N, C-alpha and C positions, 0 to 999 in steps of 0.2 A: 406088283409095287414094294421096293426095296427101300424106300424111307419112308419112316412115319413119324408122326410125333404123340406127345399125349402130355399133361403137366402133373407136379406133385406139389407138396409144401415140405420145407425144411424148416425148422423153428431155432432160430439164434436168440438165446437168451428169452424175452418176452415178445418177442418179434417174428413172424411169419415171414418167409420168401419163397413167392411160386417159381417153381425150376423146370423148364424146360426141357422134357427127356425125349431125344432124340434114338432110334434104333433106326439103325442102317445095317442091311447083309450083303453082304460082298462076296464073290468066287473067293477062295482060299482056305488055306488049313481051317477045318472047323474049331470051333472058341469063340468065348464069348469075353470082352474088354469094355471097361467102364472107365471113360475118362471124365475129368471133369472137377478134381479135388475133393474127391470123396472120402471118408475115413476109412477103419475096416467092417464098419455094419455095410456101408455103402457097399463094398465090394465084396463081400461076402451074398451079396443079394444075388449075384451070377446063380450058384449053387440054388438059392433059395427058387427064384424064377425057374431054373431049367427045371425041378424036381414038381414044383406046385404046378407047370403047365403041363408034364408029363402025365401028373396021377391025378391031372382034372379031363386026361384024355381029349389033350387038343394039340392042335399041327406043332412042333417043335422043326425051325429049321436045321435039318442034322447034317447037311453037306453046304452050308454056308459061315461064311465067320462073320460074326455080332458084334458090332462096336456102336454101343450106348452112350449118347453124349448128353452132358448132364451142364445145363446153362442156366447163369452165367458162371464159366468157368475160372474163373477168378477168386470165387468166394468158395469156401470151406463146406462143404454139405457133411454132416453124420446122424445116424439113426438109421433104422429100418423103413421110414413110413412112405420110401420112395417103391418098395418090393411092387407095388399095385401099379404105378403107371409105369415102370418098367416092363410088367406083362403086357401091359394091352398095347404101349407102343412097340414091341416086338409081334404080338399077334398083329396088329393092323401094319406090320412092315410086310410080310408074308400072305396080306391079303386075308386073313381068318374074321378079322371087323372090319369097319368102316372107321376111320377117324373121327374124334367127337371134337372139334377144336373151343367149345364152348364149357367143357368138364374139367374138374380138376379131380384127381383119382387119391387117396390117403390112406395107408395103410400096410401091416407087413403081412408076408405070406409066412403061412407054415408051408411045410414038405409035402402035406396033401391036398392042397390048394386053399384049407382055409384061409380067410381073412379076419387076421389079430386085432387087437385094439393095440393104438398106441398113444402117447403122450402128445397136447397142446393139439387135440382136436378142433378145440374151441379157437384157439390162435390162426390155425389153418382155414376155417370158415372165416376170418375174420379177413387173413391176407386173399384171399380168391375173389370177397368181395371187392374191397382197395382195386384188385386189378381188375377188375370185371367182369369176372365169370361168373356166370350164376347157376350152374350144377356143381354138386360137389360129392363125389361117392366115399362113403366112411364106413368103417364096421358097422355091421346092424345093432352094436350093444353099445356105440357112441351117437347114435342118430339123433335124440335127444337134446344130446350136450351141444352138437354143431346147430341144431335147429334156434338154440338163443341169440343167433346171429341173424336179424332178418331180412329179407330180400336175396338167401341164397334158398335156392331147393337142394335138400339134401336126400340122397337116397343109401341107403345103409344095404351093404349084402353082407351074406356069412362066408363066400368062396367064392373064386373065381370062374367059375363057371355060372354063379348069377351076377357079375358083373359082365361075361358075356353077354346076356340072356339081355338085360338092359339097355346095351349100345344095338343088339339087333331087334330091337322093340318087341322083344316076348315077354310075357308074363313071367315072373318067379315068385316064388313065398321064402319067408323068412320070418323066422323066431322073431317075434317083435322084442326090442329091449325096454329096459325100463325106462320107466317114466319119470322124468327129473319132478321133484319136489323138493322146496323149501323148508328142510329139518329144524323143525324149532331148536334155537339156541339158548340154553339158561344163561342167563349173567350174573354174577354174584350183586346182591341187594346191599344196597351203600348204608342201609338201618344197621348193620352187621357192626360197622365201624361205632363205638362209641369213644364220645370224647372228642378231642383233635377238631373243634370247630374250627381254628383259622384254615389245617390242613382239608379238611373240608370244603370253606371257600374257594381254596385258592383250588381244586380239584374243579369245583364249579365253574370257576373263570375258564381256565385249562378248556374246558370242555364245550363252553359258548363262545370263544375267540380263538381255538384253534391253537393255543400258545402250549410251549414245551414245558415240563414242571420238573423240577428237582425238591425231593424231600433228602432231609439230614434227621436224622437219630439215634438214638441206639437202639439197639436189636430188641424187636417183639411190641414197640411202639403201634406199630400196624401203617408202616409204611408201604411194603408189597400190599397188604389187604388196601388202601385207597389205590394203588395203583391198578389192579386187576379189576377194578371196578369204575374206570374211567370208560372201558368201551361201550359199557350201559348208560350212559349219559347224551354219548352222543346220537344225534338222529340216524336212522338207516342210509346207507348210500343210493344215492341217486341213480337212476337207471344207466347214465355213461359212466360212473364211477365204479357202481358193482359189475358191470361188463367189461371191466379193465382190471378188476379186483381178479374176477372168477378165470379168465384171460390166464392171468399170472400165475393162478394154482395152477391150473391145466396144463400149461410149458413148464410146470416143476414138477409136476404127476402126480399134484399133491390134492388134486379133486376130488374128494369122495366119490364114491358111484352113484349114480342115482339123485344126486344134488344140483338145485336150479342154479339161480343166480344168489351169490354171497352178499347179502343183504345188511346182517351186523356186522362193523366194521374190523376187520380182523385184530388180533393180539398176538405179537411176539416178545418172548422173555428168552433172549439168551443167557446161556451159562455164562460165568462169567471167568470161564476157559477160551471160550469161543476166539477162532483167527480171527485176523480182515479180512481174509478170501470167504470165512461163512459167516462174515457180517455184509461187508460188501457185495460179495460175488467174487467169481475168477476164476480160475480154471486155466491149466496148461496150453490145451488145445482146444475144448470146448468152453461156451459160458456154464457157468452155473451160478445160479437165483440166488442173492443173499438174502439174510432175514430183513433189512432195511426195504428189499422190493416186497417180500411178505407182506408186509409191515403197512405196505402203500393205502392208502385210505383208512388206516386205523393208528394202532398204538405201537408202539416199540419201548419195552419195559427194562431197561438193564438195571437188574437187582445187586447188591452189592458193585456198587457201579466202580469205587475204589482198588477191588479186586480184579479188575480188567486192565489190562496191559494197556500203558499209555498209546502205544501208537497205534491199536486198534482203535480205543476211543477217539482220537483227534483224525480219525479216516472218515467220524461221523460230521465232520465242517461242512465241508463242501454238500454233502447232500441237505444238509439242513437249510442251506442256504438257496440252493438252487431249486429242489426238490426232485432230483434225479440223481444217477450214478453212472459213469463211465467205465468202464473194463476194458483194457486196451493192454492185448499182449501183439507181439511178432506177427500171429497169423489171422489177427478178427480183433475188432474193435464192435463194441454193443454200448447202447444206452439203455437204461433201465428206470422207471419211474419211480419214486421215493419220495415220496410226499407222505410223511407221518406226521403225528405227535409223540415228541422222547421224552419221556417220564427217567428220571434219574433217581436211586435210591442208595446212598449210601451210609455206613456208619461213620460218625466224626473220627473215629480211630479205632487201633486192631484191639485193643480190649472192647468200644464202643461203648463206653461210659464216661465220655467226656461230654457233656450237657450240662447248660445249666453252670454252675461256678466248679466242675469237673473233679468235683473232692474226692469222688469215688475211683477216677481215671488211674490206670497205673503205669501210662505211657507219658514218657518224657515229650517235653515241645518239640524236639528235632522228630522226635517216632510221629507224633501227630501231623506236622506239618509235612512231612516226607507222606505221609500218608494220603491226606487228604487232596496233596497236589500232585497226585496221579490226574485228577480231572484236573484239563490245563484251563488255564485263563480264557485264551482266546473260545476253547468248546463252552464254558463257564456264563461267558459275556452273550451266547446265542440262545441261553436259557431264561424264558421270561420270566419266570416264577419261583422262589427259592424261599423253602419253608422250613423251618427248623419243628421237629417234634417232639415235645415233652411227655414224659409217662402219665398216662389216664390216671385221673385220681378213683379212691374206690367210690366216690359218687357216682364217676361218670359208671363204673363197672357194674353198680350194683342193677341188679332184674328189675328192680320193682321202678326203679325209674323211670320217666318218662321215655317211649320209643324215639330215636330219633329220627329224623326225613327219610324216605326211603327212596330208591333211584327213581321210579316212577314221577314222584313229585319234585326233582330234582329234575330231571330230565325234560319237565314240561317248562321249566323256566329256561334254560338252557334253549329248547326249540323258539320261545317266545326270543330273547334275546336275537341267537341267530339270524330270527326273520326280520328284526329290525336292520340288523346289519345287513342283511341283501337287499332291503328295501333302499338302505343308502347307496349302496350301492350298484345300484342295479344298472348303471350307466358305465360300470367301468367291467373289468374281467373277474373279478376279485367279489369273493363273497366271504370271505370270514376277515376280521380284524388283523389277524398276524400276517396272513397275506399279504396286504397291503404295503407297497413299497413305501419307506420312510421322508422322502422328498416328497410325495404324493399326498403322505396322511397332513404332513408340513402344510403345506402351501393349500391343502382345500378344506381339510378337516382340524380346523384349530379347535382345543377348549377355549371354555369362559374366559374372560379378561384375567379374572383375579386365579383362575387355575393355571393358566398359560404362565403368571406371573411366579405363582410357587415353582411351577416348572423350572425358569429361567433360574431361581434363588437357588434351587437345592437341586443342582446338579453336580457337585463335586464329587468325583470318583465316578465319575459313570462315563462311558466312551460314547462318541456320536451314535454307535449301533445301541448300545444301555438307552440313551435320551429316547430313540423310534418306539424302544420296543415298551419304556412306562408310557409314551401315548398309547401304543397296540393296549394296553394294559387299560387304562384311563378309557379308552372307548370300549371295551367291554365291560368293565362298571359299570358305565353310563349305561348301556343295553340293557343290562341287567336291572338296574334300577331306575328304567325308563324315564332316563334323563335325555334330553335333545342332543347338547352336550356334554363334555364331560365337566363336572362341576369341580371344585376345590378339593372335597372330599374325595372324588374320582380320583386324581391327581394324586393327593396323598395316599389315599393306599395301594394306587401304584406303585408308588415309591417304596411301601413298606414292603410289599411283596417281592417287589425286585431285589433290596437289597437283604431280605432275609435275615435279618437281626444280625446282619453281619459274621452268622456262625461257620458261614462257609469258606472263610476267611480265618476267623479267630483260632480255626483248629490247628 
């Protein structure tokens, strides 16, 4: 046989693509050529594969011209994960081993024939299952990670000879890889935050309804502390979302060795010097996963939000609406999930003292307006809850004062409110109030008549999107208060949290 096939997987963004690897041995000047839009790492596979086969004492077609084709040829391929598949295809083409049409091989080859780990093994397993392949050959240290995907037989190999032994049906022994465990993740306790009753309530509402949240206040009042405690109030990720989040971190190479499914919602807090590409994702020749995708299923916290470049902040407007980002370049386009809760935290002005009367502030009105206007109106309109934090009093900070409610107590109320919302939306594709489209909310889930009347009277200054978001907050308040429908008090509270005491515009 002079033509044989194997399959591998390349990862683009957070998606895996099954690649058909063809090896053709022809008469001609000895050499090896790889075609199919591979990057430098794919091209260098020629030398790695040749050395690995020689050092594994396996036959190499020394008098043949080897052409390796990677299909689909129109899609860019990067990385060294195709090494193992290329080697098996070449060996099958010269009859050293039979083809295995049901198998997908993923792994980088060292020069001595060892199979080295690659990033994105979990993504490769998902792609293989979707494409209908039932066996996955992976580095033995990554077997447990690939086994997170059901209905796929995962075989771990430590070297090229192990892969050959498996294809021949011969027994082989490899050192067992580490078993995956869900490591305990410590989350900060909400009891650490003293005072700030209004902000604590807003945090609970945000957790219960999946709402975006903005904090405005002077330095040291607790904005960052509150934001860091939001993941602890959220329920653990479901199996489906946990698999998606774990696959994202696997594709990004950020999944810790030996860790199982990520059950705790992720928390990302980029520095205010982050670029648009770092936040959204990008790359000139390959897709780099941005922090909005790493925050999928969890929380994205932008501390010192007014210090971010305005262009960077405005890039969040599209993922806040759609729950995904699209990275398009001349040679590729990739869609990545980005369904997260946004928490903005900002000082009111450069000196940070313009709160309340602003008597201690040294900034001019023009400077204050210029500073806070870096957070554009269209972005702020997408933030459901806006809260202004005042400095806590000495009574609040007194260690002898009663202990505030901790994370466990508030998280229980959040879970119960989410259960009520899920029961209400059981025949719809939504689970949280923040995800229900405005037209559906207005037509099918109206508040009580007097509450609707209040909402109709008090909508001055609100956009159509803002009205929808007030209604969503009102439903979350109703869930927390165990009301069947939003009452006039729920709507009044929603309007108050939406307005944020006007401080976001007063600066």
